[in-house]
N, C-alpha and C positions, 0 to 999 in steps of 0.2 A: 504494500500500500504506500502511496506517495501523496504529498500535499504541496501545493505551490503557495508561497507567502509573498506578501508585499514587503516594503521596506520597514514597516513598523510591526513589531512582534509584541503581543500581550501575553505575559506569563503569570499564572498564579502558582507561586512556589510554595508548596506545602510546608507548614510548620514542622511536620514530621521529618522533613528533609533537612531543614536548618537546625532544629532543636529537637532531636528524637528523644533523648534522655538528658543530654547536655549539648552545648553548642558543638556542632560537628565542623570544627575549624578546618579539618583536612578536606572535606567536601567543599567548603567555602573557598579554599585556596584553588581547587581544581575548577570550581564554577567561575571564579574570577577570570582565570585563563580562558575558559570556554567563552564567556561573554565578550571578553576583549577581542577574541578572534572574530566574533560576529560583528562587532561595531566597526572593526577595521574594514569590513565589506560595505560600509555605508549604511548599515541598519541602525534603527532606533529600537531599544528594548524598554518596555514598561514592565517592571517586576513587582508583583503584589505579594507581600510576605505574609505567611500564616503565622499562627502563634505557637503551635506544637505543644510539646510537653510543658513549656513555660506557662501556657494558659491553664493547663490542668493543675499545675503546682499551686497557683493562686486560688483556683476554684476549689480544690480539695482542702486547702488550708482554711479558707473562709467557711467551708461546709462543716469543719470540725468545731467551729465556734458558734455559728448561727445557721439558721435555715436560710439558704441563699436563693433569691428569686432568679428566674431565667434572665431577666433584664440585667441584674448585677453580674451573673455569670458571663453574659455577653460583654459587658463593660470590662470585666477583668480580662477576657480574651482579647478584646480590642486593644487594650493597653499592652498586652503581651505582643501583639502583632506590631505595635508601634516601636517597641524595644527592638524587635528583630529587624524591622524596617530601617531603623537608624544604624543598626549593625551593618546592614547591606549598603546603606548610603556611605558609611565610613569606608568600607572595603572598596567601593567604586568612586571614591571622592574625586579623583582626577577627571572623571567623565560624567558624573551624575549631577542632576539638578540638585542644588542644595535644599530645595523644598521637597519634603515628603508629602505626597497626596494623602492627607488624613481626613478629607471631606470632599464631596463631589464638587467639581468645577474649581477646585483650588488652583489647579494648573490648567490654563486655557489652551496652551500650545506647547508642543514638545520641542523645546529649544536645545536640549542636550541629548547626547547619544543614549544615556541611561536615565530613566526616571523611576523612582521607587515609590510604592504606595503601601499603605497599611490599612487596618480596619477603620471603618467610618462610624457606624452607629448600630445600636442593638437591632437584631433581626436581619442584618445584612452580613453575610459571610464574606470571606475574601474571594471565594468563587464568584459570588454576585458582583463584587467590586471589579474583578477582572472582566466580566461580561459587560458591566456598565461602562467601563473605560473603553472597551472595544467599540461599544455603541457611540460613545462621546467622540472618539477620535476617528471614527469611520473605518475601523478595522474589522474585517469579516469573520475573524475567529479569535478564540482565546485558548491558550494551552493550559491545561490543568495538570501541573507537574507535581504529583505527590507520591505516595507509596505505591498505589496500584499501577500495574502496567496496562491494564485494560478495564473495561466494565465487564463484570462476570454476572451471570444469572445464578441465583441460589434458591433452592427449594425451601419454602417456609409454609408448612401445611400444604395447601393445594394451590398456592400461588408462587410465582417467581418474583424474587426481590433482588435488587442490586446490592452488592456488598463490596467495600473497598479492598479489604485484606483480611486474612485469617491469621490470628496470632496464637492459636492454640486454645487453652482452657477458656470456656465461655463463648467462643465464637463458633458459628456454624461452618461446616466444611464447604469450601468452594468447589463447584464443578469445574475443575481446571480444563476439562476437555471442550468446554463450550464458551470461551470468551467471545464477546462480540467484537468484530472488526469495524462494524458500522451499524448504526441504527438511527431511527428518527427520534425527534424529541417527544412525539406522542407516545411511542413505545417505551422510551426511556422513563418518562414520567409515570408510567404505570408500574414501573419496577421499584420506585423509591417511595418513601413516606411523603404524604402530601404537605406536611408542615415542617418548618425549620425548628429544630431544638438545639440549643447550645451543646457542643460536644458530639453531636450526631455525626455518623459517618456515612457518606455516599460519595461516589466519584465526583459528581457535580450535585450540589445540594438543591433542594426543591425550589428555593427562592431564585437562585441563579438559573436553574433549568427553565422556570417559567418566563423570566426575562429574556433568556436566549431564544426561546421559541417565539416569543412575541416580536423580538427585534430581528429575527433571522440571523442570529449569530451562531456559528459552528463552535463546538467545544472539542478539543482533541485531548484525550486522556492518555498520559504516558507516565512511566516511572521517572520521576525527576532526578533520581540519583544515577541513572544510566546515561551518562553524558555522550557516550558513543551513539546510542540510539537517538538521543535528543538532537545531536548534530545531524544524523541522517534525516530526521524530520525537517529541521530548519533548512536543509540544503537540497530538498527535493528528491532524496533517495528513499528507498524502501525502509519503512520503520515499523516497529511493533507498537500498537496502541489501538485505541478505539476512537472513531470519529462519530460524533453525535450532531445531527443537523436536521 
């Protein structure tokens, strides 16, 4: 499978890639080299940072003290994404816009080779933000670069559901023989929960999927850590992943 990109690339970089259990500085070093190669080709990259384990650390700590509302869980997650976003902006300081997009329309024009974005407000995941930025900047697709390499179907009772990844205890087993290479938004949205809940896992969350379908934005799900495959995707070669449109 191949995909052709324009000069502007929108990437939702999963927090599980940046901060799985602690900051993965070795990945960030390799990712910096990877991104620098792309911008030398004249491309502009918009990178939306997820919160990863940092979000859950705050949410779990608060939950041990008081009952935490979903809104507060979202705010804790948002500020975790902002910390990770500033980490990325620091790493790309020489080429990145000094302004991190932490609310919609904060940056009107992409003036720098790299622009970093974080979480915005409760109810809006970083998947949603990537899709919204694609819509705002006239980019036809957003790359969802997290842990999963594809969208997988999973049996849950008598229905098929989408699941990002299986980590063993407590997770249902993925049907590894049947990953989707391509599917429509209508079919995809039938696989996932209808509502967004903080900390929920889906390759593209329900709020982002709804906006993408309405705006005609394509999402490409790939494993963000596999930079060789990521490079194949960006450069029009065969890649492993799922295209949802």
